[in-house]
Short mmCIF file of the C-alpha atoms (twelve columns), coordinates in Angstrom:
data_MODEL
# 
_entry.id   MODEL 
# 
loop_
_atom_site.group_PDB 
_atom_site.id 
_atom_site.type_symbol 
_atom_site.label_atom_id 
_atom_site.label_alt_id 
_atom_site.label_comp_id 
_atom_site.label_asym_id 
_atom_site.label_seq_id 
_atom_site.Cartn_x 
_atom_site.Cartn_y 
_atom_site.Cartn_z 
_atom_site.pdbx_PDB_model_num 
ATOM 1   C CA . MET A 1   -47.354 64.848 -58.933 1 
ATOM 2   C CA . GLU A 2   -44.859 63.956 -61.602 1 
ATOM 3   C CA . LEU A 3   -41.507 65.509 -62.440 1 
ATOM 4   C CA . LEU A 4   -39.830 65.052 -65.801 1 
ATOM 5   C CA . PHE A 5   -36.168 66.044 -66.046 1 
ATOM 6   C CA . LEU A 6   -35.251 67.693 -69.343 1 
ATOM 7   C CA . GLY A 7   -31.646 68.370 -68.363 1 
ATOM 8   C CA . THR A 8   -29.435 67.516 -65.391 1 
ATOM 9   C CA . SER A 9   -25.956 68.822 -66.258 1 
ATOM 10  C CA . ALA A 10  -24.287 71.872 -64.719 1 
ATOM 11  C CA . GLY A 11  -22.731 74.572 -66.885 1 
ATOM 12  C CA . THR A 12  -22.373 72.670 -70.151 1 
ATOM 13  C CA . PRO A 13  -24.162 69.665 -71.641 1 
ATOM 14  C CA . THR A 14  -22.612 66.232 -71.983 1 
ATOM 15  C CA . LYS A 15  -23.352 63.404 -74.395 1 
ATOM 16  C CA . SER A 16  -25.950 62.001 -71.983 1 
ATOM 17  C CA . ARG A 17  -27.084 65.110 -70.080 1 
ATOM 18  C CA . ASN A 18  -28.544 68.401 -71.247 1 
ATOM 19  C CA . VAL A 19  -28.348 71.554 -69.128 1 
ATOM 20  C CA . THR A 20  -31.052 72.361 -66.597 1 
ATOM 21  C CA . GLY A 21  -34.770 72.012 -67.277 1 
ATOM 22  C CA . LEU A 22  -37.576 70.334 -65.346 1 
ATOM 23  C CA . ALA A 23  -41.274 69.807 -66.108 1 
ATOM 24  C CA . LEU A 24  -43.799 69.523 -63.268 1 
ATOM 25  C CA . ARG A 25  -47.466 68.586 -63.415 1 
ATOM 26  C CA . LYS A 26  -50.196 66.722 -61.585 1 
ATOM 27  C CA . VAL A 27  -50.391 63.070 -62.585 1 
ATOM 28  C CA . ASP A 28  -52.526 62.645 -65.728 1 
ATOM 29  C CA . ALA A 29  -53.000 66.426 -66.031 1 
ATOM 30  C CA . LYS A 30  -52.393 68.270 -69.311 1 
ATOM 31  C CA . PRO A 31  -51.154 71.690 -68.048 1 
ATOM 32  C CA . TRP A 32  -47.540 71.680 -66.925 1 
ATOM 33  C CA . ILE A 33  -44.916 74.036 -65.502 1 
ATOM 34  C CA . LEU A 34  -41.314 74.407 -66.693 1 
ATOM 35  C CA . VAL A 35  -38.650 75.188 -64.101 1 
ATOM 36  C CA . ASP A 36  -35.563 76.614 -65.840 1 
ATOM 37  C CA . CYS A 37  -34.915 76.445 -69.548 1 
ATOM 38  C CA . GLY A 38  -31.327 75.723 -70.445 1 
ATOM 39  C CA . GLU A 39  -30.157 75.609 -74.044 1 
ATOM 40  C CA . ALA A 40  -31.871 72.862 -76.111 1 
ATOM 41  C CA . THR A 41  -34.672 72.338 -73.601 1 
ATOM 42  C CA . GLN A 42  -37.127 72.389 -76.500 1 
ATOM 43  C CA . HIS A 43  -35.250 69.495 -78.113 1 
ATOM 44  C CA . ARG A 44  -35.774 67.432 -74.959 1 
ATOM 45  C CA . ILE A 45  -39.472 68.349 -74.963 1 
ATOM 46  C CA . LEU A 46  -39.783 66.763 -78.413 1 
ATOM 47  C CA . ARG A 47  -38.847 63.454 -76.797 1 
ATOM 48  C CA . ALA A 48  -41.222 63.829 -73.867 1 
ATOM 49  C CA . PRO A 49  -45.004 63.377 -73.405 1 
ATOM 50  C CA . ILE A 50  -45.643 67.124 -72.985 1 
ATOM 51  C CA . SER A 51  -46.663 69.901 -75.350 1 
ATOM 52  C CA . LEU A 52  -45.755 73.580 -75.655 1 
ATOM 53  C CA . HIS A 53  -49.450 74.268 -76.204 1 
ATOM 54  C CA . ARG A 54  -50.216 73.069 -72.656 1 
ATOM 55  C CA . LEU A 55  -47.295 74.833 -71.000 1 
ATOM 56  C CA . GLN A 56  -48.892 77.002 -68.313 1 
ATOM 57  C CA . ALA A 57  -45.951 78.774 -66.702 1 
ATOM 58  C CA . ILE A 58  -42.156 79.021 -66.748 1 
ATOM 59  C CA . CYS A 59  -40.196 79.575 -63.533 1 
ATOM 60  C CA . ILE A 60  -36.589 80.713 -63.946 1 
ATOM 61  C CA . THR A 61  -34.428 80.294 -60.841 1 
ATOM 62  C CA . HIS A 62  -31.634 82.643 -61.941 1 
ATOM 63  C CA . LEU A 63  -29.947 84.216 -64.936 1 
ATOM 64  C CA . HIS A 64  -27.024 81.896 -65.546 1 
ATOM 65  C CA . GLY A 65  -26.967 80.591 -69.090 1 
ATOM 66  C CA . ASP A 66  -27.359 76.912 -68.286 1 
ATOM 67  C CA . HIS A 67  -30.712 77.796 -66.700 1 
ATOM 68  C CA . CYS A 68  -32.149 80.253 -69.247 1 
ATOM 69  C CA . TYR A 69  -30.385 80.276 -72.639 1 
ATOM 70  C CA . GLY A 70  -33.078 78.039 -74.127 1 
ATOM 71  C CA . LEU A 71  -35.926 80.401 -73.270 1 
ATOM 72  C CA . PRO A 72  -36.069 82.695 -76.366 1 
ATOM 73  C CA . GLY A 73  -35.955 79.745 -78.742 1 
ATOM 74  C CA . LEU A 74  -38.646 77.863 -76.848 1 
ATOM 75  C CA . LEU A 75  -40.928 80.922 -76.857 1 
ATOM 76  C CA . ALA A 76  -40.393 81.417 -80.589 1 
ATOM 77  C CA . SER A 77  -41.087 77.756 -81.358 1 
ATOM 78  C CA . ALA A 78  -44.289 77.815 -79.325 1 
ATOM 79  C CA . SER A 79  -45.490 80.740 -81.446 1 
ATOM 80  C CA . LEU A 80  -44.528 79.034 -84.712 1 
ATOM 81  C CA . MET A 81  -46.498 75.977 -83.571 1 
ATOM 82  C CA . GLY A 82  -49.601 78.128 -83.242 1 
ATOM 83  C CA . ARG A 83  -49.768 78.846 -79.539 1 
ATOM 84  C CA . THR A 84  -52.182 81.696 -78.722 1 
ATOM 85  C CA . ALA A 85  -52.785 81.268 -74.977 1 
ATOM 86  C CA . PRO A 86  -50.988 83.733 -72.657 1 
ATOM 87  C CA . LEU A 87  -47.943 82.389 -70.826 1 
ATOM 88  C CA . THR A 88  -46.832 83.294 -67.305 1 
ATOM 89  C CA . ILE A 89  -43.090 83.650 -66.716 1 
ATOM 90  C CA . ILE A 90  -41.763 84.067 -63.175 1 
ATOM 91  C CA . GLY A 91  -38.127 85.050 -62.835 1 
ATOM 92  C CA . PRO A 92  -35.552 87.744 -62.012 1 
ATOM 93  C CA . LYS A 93  -36.507 91.334 -62.804 1 
ATOM 94  C CA . GLU A 94  -33.954 91.569 -65.643 1 
ATOM 95  C CA . LEU A 95  -35.521 88.636 -67.509 1 
ATOM 96  C CA . PRO A 96  -38.282 90.510 -69.435 1 
ATOM 97  C CA . GLU A 97  -35.832 93.006 -70.943 1 
ATOM 98  C CA . TRP A 98  -33.425 90.273 -72.041 1 
ATOM 99  C CA . VAL A 99  -36.240 88.306 -73.673 1 
ATOM 100 C CA . ARG A 100 -37.667 91.434 -75.320 1 
ATOM 101 C CA . ILE A 101 -34.319 92.497 -76.802 1 
ATOM 102 C CA . THR A 102 -33.475 88.977 -77.981 1 
ATOM 103 C CA . LEU A 103 -36.819 88.561 -79.740 1 
ATOM 104 C CA . GLN A 104 -36.626 92.059 -81.224 1 
ATOM 105 C CA . LEU A 105 -33.097 91.656 -82.585 1 
ATOM 106 C CA . THR A 106 -33.997 88.277 -84.106 1 
ATOM 107 C CA . GLN A 107 -37.231 89.687 -85.581 1 
ATOM 108 C CA . VAL A 108 -39.542 87.356 -83.680 1 
ATOM 109 C CA . THR A 109 -43.117 88.400 -82.985 1 
ATOM 110 C CA . LEU A 110 -44.974 86.086 -80.633 1 
ATOM 111 C CA . GLY A 111 -48.570 85.150 -81.306 1 
ATOM 112 C CA . TYR A 112 -49.405 85.184 -77.605 1 
ATOM 113 C CA . GLU A 113 -48.944 87.425 -74.577 1 
ATOM 114 C CA . LEU A 114 -46.217 87.012 -71.963 1 
ATOM 115 C CA . ASP A 115 -47.096 87.777 -68.356 1 
ATOM 116 C CA . PHE A 116 -43.832 88.428 -66.488 1 
ATOM 117 C CA . ILE A 117 -43.715 88.296 -62.693 1 
ATOM 118 C CA . ASP A 118 -40.647 89.530 -60.812 1 
ATOM 119 C CA . VAL A 119 -39.688 86.664 -58.525 1 
ATOM 120 C CA . ALA A 120 -38.202 89.012 -55.922 1 
ATOM 121 C CA . SER A 121 -41.399 91.057 -55.652 1 
ATOM 122 C CA . LEU A 122 -43.742 88.197 -54.768 1 
ATOM 123 C CA . THR A 123 -45.543 88.814 -51.484 1 
ATOM 124 C CA . ALA A 124 -48.147 86.074 -51.925 1 
ATOM 125 C CA . PRO A 125 -48.213 82.738 -53.758 1 
ATOM 126 C CA . VAL A 126 -49.048 82.717 -57.471 1 
ATOM 127 C CA . ALA A 127 -52.162 80.621 -58.144 1 
ATOM 128 C CA . LEU A 128 -51.905 78.329 -61.156 1 
ATOM 129 C CA . ASP A 129 -54.364 75.581 -62.173 1 
ATOM 130 C CA . ASP A 130 -52.958 72.867 -59.924 1 
ATOM 131 C CA . PHE A 131 -50.440 74.613 -57.672 1 
ATOM 132 C CA . LEU A 132 -49.786 77.566 -55.443 1 
ATOM 133 C CA . VAL A 133 -46.278 78.793 -56.278 1 
ATOM 134 C CA . SER A 134 -44.067 80.660 -53.815 1 
ATOM 135 C CA . THR A 135 -40.343 81.396 -53.719 1 
ATOM 136 C CA . ILE A 136 -37.383 81.123 -51.361 1 
ATOM 137 C CA . PRO A 137 -34.196 83.215 -51.810 1 
ATOM 138 C CA . LEU A 138 -31.006 81.155 -52.092 1 
ATOM 139 C CA . SER A 139 -27.268 81.814 -51.951 1 
ATOM 140 C CA . HIS A 140 -25.440 81.936 -55.284 1 
ATOM 141 C CA . ARG A 141 -23.228 84.270 -57.313 1 
ATOM 142 C CA . VAL A 142 -26.308 86.014 -58.717 1 
ATOM 143 C CA . ALA A 143 -29.818 86.395 -57.294 1 
ATOM 144 C CA . CYS A 144 -31.241 82.879 -57.220 1 
ATOM 145 C CA . PHE A 145 -34.435 81.298 -55.914 1 
ATOM 146 C CA . ALA A 146 -36.142 78.041 -55.091 1 
ATOM 147 C CA . TYR A 147 -39.751 77.496 -56.131 1 
ATOM 148 C CA . GLN A 148 -42.204 75.846 -53.760 1 
ATOM 149 C CA . PHE A 149 -45.220 74.132 -55.331 1 
ATOM 150 C CA . VAL A 150 -48.205 73.245 -53.138 1 
ATOM 151 C CA . GLU A 151 -51.133 71.285 -54.534 1 
ATOM 152 C CA . THR A 152 -54.357 73.262 -54.742 1 
ATOM 153 C CA . TYR A 153 -56.600 70.197 -54.834 1 
ATOM 154 C CA . VAL A 154 -56.542 66.707 -53.318 1 
ATOM 155 C CA . LEU A 155 -59.157 63.969 -53.409 1 
ATOM 156 C CA . ARG A 156 -62.111 64.558 -51.127 1 
ATOM 157 C CA . LYS A 157 -64.230 62.245 -48.978 1 
ATOM 158 C CA . LEU A 158 -67.685 62.790 -47.531 1 
ATOM 159 C CA . ASP A 159 -68.032 64.447 -44.142 1 
ATOM 160 C CA . LYS A 160 -70.527 61.824 -43.024 1 
ATOM 161 C CA . ALA A 161 -70.953 63.256 -39.542 1 
ATOM 162 C CA . LYS A 162 -71.970 66.663 -40.930 1 
ATOM 163 C CA . LEU A 163 -74.327 65.110 -43.474 1 
ATOM 164 C CA . LEU A 164 -76.077 63.033 -40.820 1 
ATOM 165 C CA . ALA A 165 -76.220 65.990 -38.449 1 
ATOM 166 C CA . ASP A 166 -78.005 67.958 -41.209 1 
ATOM 167 C CA . GLY A 167 -80.518 65.139 -41.650 1 
ATOM 168 C CA . ILE A 168 -79.121 63.789 -44.911 1 
ATOM 169 C CA . GLU A 169 -79.087 60.006 -44.784 1 
ATOM 170 C CA . SER A 170 -76.863 57.815 -46.927 1 
ATOM 171 C CA . GLY A 171 -78.179 57.531 -50.450 1 
ATOM 172 C CA . GLU A 172 -78.070 59.064 -53.915 1 
ATOM 173 C CA . VAL A 173 -77.409 62.559 -52.571 1 
ATOM 174 C CA . TRP A 174 -74.114 61.369 -51.087 1 
ATOM 175 C CA . GLY A 175 -73.017 60.013 -54.441 1 
ATOM 176 C CA . GLN A 176 -74.017 63.221 -56.208 1 
ATOM 177 C CA . LEU A 177 -71.886 65.288 -53.839 1 
ATOM 178 C CA . LEU A 178 -68.851 63.074 -54.410 1 
ATOM 179 C CA . ARG A 179 -69.281 63.199 -58.181 1 
ATOM 180 C CA . GLY A 180 -69.607 66.983 -58.185 1 
ATOM 181 C CA . GLU A 181 -73.182 66.858 -59.454 1 
ATOM 182 C CA . THR A 182 -76.162 69.000 -58.483 1 
ATOM 183 C CA . ALA A 183 -77.780 67.550 -55.374 1 
ATOM 184 C CA . THR A 184 -81.199 68.301 -53.892 1 
ATOM 185 C CA . PHE A 185 -81.419 67.868 -50.128 1 
ATOM 186 C CA . PRO A 186 -84.585 66.670 -48.350 1 
ATOM 187 C CA . ASP A 187 -85.249 70.210 -47.113 1 
ATOM 188 C CA . GLY A 188 -85.300 71.504 -50.679 1 
ATOM 189 C CA . ARG A 189 -81.809 73.020 -50.707 1 
ATOM 190 C CA . ILE A 190 -80.039 72.684 -54.045 1 
ATOM 191 C CA . ILE A 191 -76.270 72.165 -53.882 1 
ATOM 192 C CA . ASN A 192 -74.833 73.044 -57.276 1 
ATOM 193 C CA . SER A 193 -71.677 75.065 -56.637 1 
ATOM 194 C CA . GLU A 194 -68.186 73.977 -55.691 1 
ATOM 195 C CA . SER A 195 -68.190 76.046 -52.510 1 
ATOM 196 C CA . SER A 196 -71.476 74.573 -51.303 1 
ATOM 197 C CA . ARG A 197 -70.315 71.008 -52.002 1 
ATOM 198 C CA . GLU A 198 -67.020 71.615 -50.226 1 
ATOM 199 C CA . ALA A 199 -68.973 72.190 -46.990 1 
ATOM 200 C CA . TYR A 200 -69.726 68.464 -46.988 1 
ATOM 201 C CA . LEU A 201 -66.364 67.181 -48.230 1 
ATOM 202 C CA . LEU A 202 -63.081 66.615 -46.414 1 
ATOM 203 C CA . PRO A 203 -59.598 66.224 -47.929 1 
ATOM 204 C CA . THR A 204 -58.263 62.671 -47.846 1 
ATOM 205 C CA . ARG A 205 -54.786 63.975 -47.008 1 
ATOM 206 C CA . PRO A 206 -52.881 67.255 -46.682 1 
ATOM 207 C CA . PRO A 207 -51.738 68.771 -49.995 1 
ATOM 208 C CA . HIS A 208 -48.253 67.745 -51.070 1 
ATOM 209 C CA . THR A 209 -45.416 70.242 -51.305 1 
ATOM 210 C CA . VAL A 210 -42.445 70.007 -53.687 1 
ATOM 211 C CA . ILE A 211 -39.474 72.375 -53.591 1 
ATOM 212 C CA . ILE A 212 -37.344 72.804 -56.716 1 
ATOM 213 C CA . ALA A 213 -34.200 74.782 -55.944 1 
ATOM 214 C CA . GLY A 214 -31.836 76.675 -58.173 1 
ATOM 215 C CA . ASP A 215 -28.089 76.836 -57.548 1 
ATOM 216 C CA . ASN A 216 -27.346 77.227 -53.860 1 
ATOM 217 C CA . ASP A 217 -24.415 76.807 -51.478 1 
ATOM 218 C CA . ASN A 218 -26.496 77.113 -48.285 1 
ATOM 219 C CA . PRO A 219 -29.191 74.408 -47.993 1 
ATOM 220 C CA . ALA A 220 -30.120 75.716 -44.530 1 
ATOM 221 C CA . LEU A 221 -31.993 78.551 -46.276 1 
ATOM 222 C CA . LEU A 222 -34.616 75.924 -47.131 1 
ATOM 223 C CA . ALA A 223 -34.977 74.597 -43.586 1 
ATOM 224 C CA . HIS A 224 -38.333 76.161 -42.745 1 
ATOM 225 C CA . SER A 225 -40.029 75.240 -46.023 1 
ATOM 226 C CA . ALA A 226 -38.492 71.771 -46.206 1 
ATOM 227 C CA . GLN A 227 -40.075 70.736 -42.925 1 
ATOM 228 C CA . SER A 228 -43.484 70.523 -44.622 1 
ATOM 229 C CA . ALA A 229 -42.255 69.250 -48.000 1 
ATOM 230 C CA . GLN A 230 -42.539 65.715 -49.332 1 
ATOM 231 C CA . LEU A 231 -39.793 66.224 -51.927 1 
ATOM 232 C CA . LEU A 232 -36.797 68.477 -52.514 1 
ATOM 233 C CA . VAL A 233 -34.998 68.755 -55.856 1 
ATOM 234 C CA . HIS A 234 -31.570 70.278 -55.276 1 
ATOM 235 C CA . GLU A 235 -28.247 70.602 -57.000 1 
ATOM 236 C CA . ALA A 236 -25.303 68.410 -56.040 1 
ATOM 237 C CA . THR A 237 -22.752 69.786 -58.466 1 
ATOM 238 C CA . TYR A 238 -19.754 68.092 -56.830 1 
ATOM 239 C CA . THR A 239 -18.645 65.558 -54.310 1 
ATOM 240 C CA . GLN A 240 -17.140 67.220 -51.243 1 
ATOM 241 C CA . ASP A 241 -13.517 66.617 -52.222 1 
ATOM 242 C CA . ILE A 242 -14.010 68.302 -55.601 1 
ATOM 243 C CA . ALA A 243 -16.020 71.121 -54.012 1 
ATOM 244 C CA . ASP A 244 -13.088 71.781 -51.670 1 
ATOM 245 C CA . LYS A 245 -10.691 71.950 -54.618 1 
ATOM 246 C CA . VAL A 246 -12.962 74.225 -56.664 1 
ATOM 247 C CA . GLY A 247 -13.388 76.594 -53.725 1 
ATOM 248 C CA . ALA A 248 -16.243 78.501 -52.164 1 
ATOM 249 C CA . GLU A 249 -16.397 81.081 -54.971 1 
ATOM 250 C CA . ALA A 250 -18.399 78.701 -57.175 1 
ATOM 251 C CA . GLN A 251 -21.207 78.757 -54.582 1 
ATOM 252 C CA . HIS A 252 -22.553 75.289 -55.281 1 
ATOM 253 C CA . SER A 253 -23.546 72.451 -52.980 1 
ATOM 254 C CA . SER A 254 -21.814 69.113 -52.667 1 
ATOM 255 C CA . ALA A 255 -23.667 65.825 -52.339 1 
ATOM 256 C CA . LYS A 256 -22.549 65.659 -48.705 1 
ATOM 257 C CA . MET A 257 -23.908 69.136 -47.898 1 
ATOM 258 C CA . ILE A 258 -27.385 68.586 -49.280 1 
ATOM 259 C CA . ALA A 259 -27.640 65.017 -47.977 1 
ATOM 260 C CA . GLU A 260 -26.763 66.094 -44.444 1 
ATOM 261 C CA . PHE A 261 -29.340 68.866 -44.656 1 
ATOM 262 C CA . ALA A 262 -32.078 66.547 -45.922 1 
ATOM 263 C CA . GLN A 263 -31.334 64.086 -43.141 1 
ATOM 264 C CA . ALA A 264 -31.399 66.820 -40.487 1 
ATOM 265 C CA . VAL A 265 -34.867 68.067 -41.511 1 
ATOM 266 C CA . ALA A 266 -36.219 64.505 -41.946 1 
ATOM 267 C CA . LEU A 267 -37.049 65.083 -45.597 1 
ATOM 268 C CA . PRO A 268 -38.700 61.900 -46.945 1 
ATOM 269 C CA . ASN A 269 -37.641 62.246 -50.606 1 
ATOM 270 C CA . LEU A 270 -34.626 63.851 -52.289 1 
ATOM 271 C CA . ILE A 271 -33.664 64.166 -55.963 1 
ATOM 272 C CA . LEU A 272 -30.175 65.413 -56.773 1 
ATOM 273 C CA . THR A 273 -29.406 67.112 -60.090 1 
ATOM 274 C CA . HIS A 274 -27.130 69.705 -61.778 1 
ATOM 275 C CA . PHE A 275 -24.054 67.495 -61.882 1 
ATOM 276 C CA . SER A 276 -20.680 68.812 -63.019 1 
ATOM 277 C CA . PRO A 277 -19.787 67.475 -66.506 1 
ATOM 278 C CA . ARG A 278 -16.666 65.912 -64.974 1 
ATOM 279 C CA . TYR A 279 -18.898 63.154 -63.527 1 
ATOM 280 C CA . ARG A 280 -19.521 60.573 -66.213 1 
ATOM 281 C CA . ASN A 281 -21.947 57.668 -66.218 1 
ATOM 282 C CA . GLY A 282 -19.069 55.216 -66.321 1 
ATOM 283 C CA . GLY A 283 -15.560 54.584 -67.559 1 
ATOM 284 C CA . LYS A 284 -12.389 56.323 -66.419 1 
ATOM 285 C CA . GLY A 285 -12.267 59.396 -64.217 1 
ATOM 286 C CA . HIS A 286 -14.980 60.634 -61.904 1 
ATOM 287 C CA . THR A 287 -18.383 58.965 -62.196 1 
ATOM 288 C CA . ILE A 288 -21.886 59.869 -61.095 1 
ATOM 289 C CA . HIS A 289 -21.733 56.893 -58.745 1 
ATOM 290 C CA . GLU A 290 -19.386 58.910 -56.517 1 
ATOM 291 C CA . ILE A 291 -22.073 61.542 -55.977 1 
ATOM 292 C CA . GLU A 292 -24.680 58.895 -55.181 1 
ATOM 293 C CA . GLN A 293 -22.348 57.036 -52.816 1 
ATOM 294 C CA . GLU A 294 -21.498 60.215 -50.917 1 
ATOM 295 C CA . ALA A 295 -25.159 61.215 -50.606 1 
ATOM 296 C CA . ARG A 296 -26.237 57.806 -49.339 1 
ATOM 297 C CA . GLN A 297 -23.596 57.941 -46.613 1 
ATOM 298 C CA . HIS A 298 -25.382 60.943 -45.100 1 
ATOM 299 C CA . TYR A 299 -29.055 60.514 -46.036 1 
ATOM 300 C CA . GLY A 300 -31.384 57.629 -45.238 1 
ATOM 301 C CA . GLY A 301 -34.524 58.704 -47.090 1 
ATOM 302 C CA . THR A 302 -35.622 57.910 -50.634 1 
ATOM 303 C CA . LEU A 303 -32.885 59.201 -52.925 1 
ATOM 304 C CA . PHE A 304 -32.635 59.512 -56.692 1 
ATOM 305 C CA . LEU A 305 -29.964 61.026 -58.915 1 
ATOM 306 C CA . ALA A 306 -31.896 62.666 -61.726 1 
ATOM 307 C CA . GLN A 307 -31.466 61.391 -65.264 1 
ATOM 308 C CA . ASP A 308 -32.449 63.166 -68.451 1 
ATOM 309 C CA . LEU A 309 -35.938 62.177 -69.649 1 
ATOM 310 C CA . ALA A 310 -36.633 60.226 -66.473 1 
ATOM 311 C CA . LEU A 311 -40.055 60.656 -64.905 1 
ATOM 312 C CA . TYR A 312 -40.495 60.676 -61.128 1 
ATOM 313 C CA . TYR A 313 -43.873 60.094 -59.486 1 
ATOM 314 C CA . LEU A 314 -44.876 61.320 -56.065 1 
ATOM 315 C CA . ASP A 315 -47.991 59.302 -55.251 1 
ATOM 316 C CA . ASN A 316 -50.825 60.091 -52.855 1 
ATOM 317 C CA . SER A 317 -49.003 58.418 -49.982 1 
ATOM 318 C CA . GLY A 318 -45.873 60.526 -50.578 1 
ATOM 319 C CA . LYS A 319 -43.850 57.650 -52.029 1 
ATOM 320 C CA . LEU A 320 -41.434 58.603 -54.816 1 
ATOM 321 C CA . SER A 321 -40.730 56.259 -57.746 1 
ATOM 322 C CA . LYS A 322 -39.082 56.498 -61.184 1 
ATOM 323 C CA . ARG A 323 -39.671 55.342 -64.731 1 
ATOM 324 C CA . ASP A 324 -38.340 56.245 -68.158 1 
ATOM 325 C CA . ALA A 325 -40.387 58.738 -70.178 1 
ATOM 326 C CA . ARG A 326 -38.596 58.762 -73.511 1 
ATOM 327 C CA . GLY A 327 -40.879 59.294 -76.463 1 
# 
């Protein structure tokens, strides 16, 4: 999987950070999913190797402006660019009415259908091309959710024992099964469907799970899901000293809180994001280094502090790495 951050600032943008937006897709795949759509997300997309035509779904964690104010403009731009394919939007139940009124009052007619799904009503995962999407309620000032993405397909290998047991010796038929081609068995059976091929194929590894959380002051709510996840993306709006000064009413996590949680559940990879604008990249005052330093004191896994237009790869072995994705 790959994750491309389109914005990593909390509340308001800074000179180097836009407000929240994150693109997720399988490596080398064209369809992609947008998680949150803060103001100017579409400007970031112009500098990224993704297209609004291939956007498959939008997942909105909650209805605070820094997570959704960019949505009407992005939808309108997609229509002006000629999009005709339907678009799935998962989010709070109030979201469809807000989008409808905004588009109506600004006289925008979309050239494609919107399929809204109430995030709170989901009783089963939503099946997209490459992922099964489910949700986890969080703790914030408004209804807020995390999205869990589980791969629907991983590389397969031949079940050699089953093939041999069925009298199918190594040869061209084995290669045809691996390549997804029609195969004719010695007994005359023709294997030409995905389901019939799958009977002779085994996954090379379990599917990977990534959790992308909205704003949340109680990481323990993710404990059950995080135990099977390879990666968690979570806010670290403050360091603990600033969080104490701001007070509990803000309902955000500190770097210390989320790092301690990730360590406790043995999470292998953690990306922190949604940083207060008070933390600068350098110079006087508070810097982003303080958040990183605090997190590393409490977490020993692979840690990244998200940067705008940075691309993070989760490879087949579950190792997380980073590179720049600026267009």
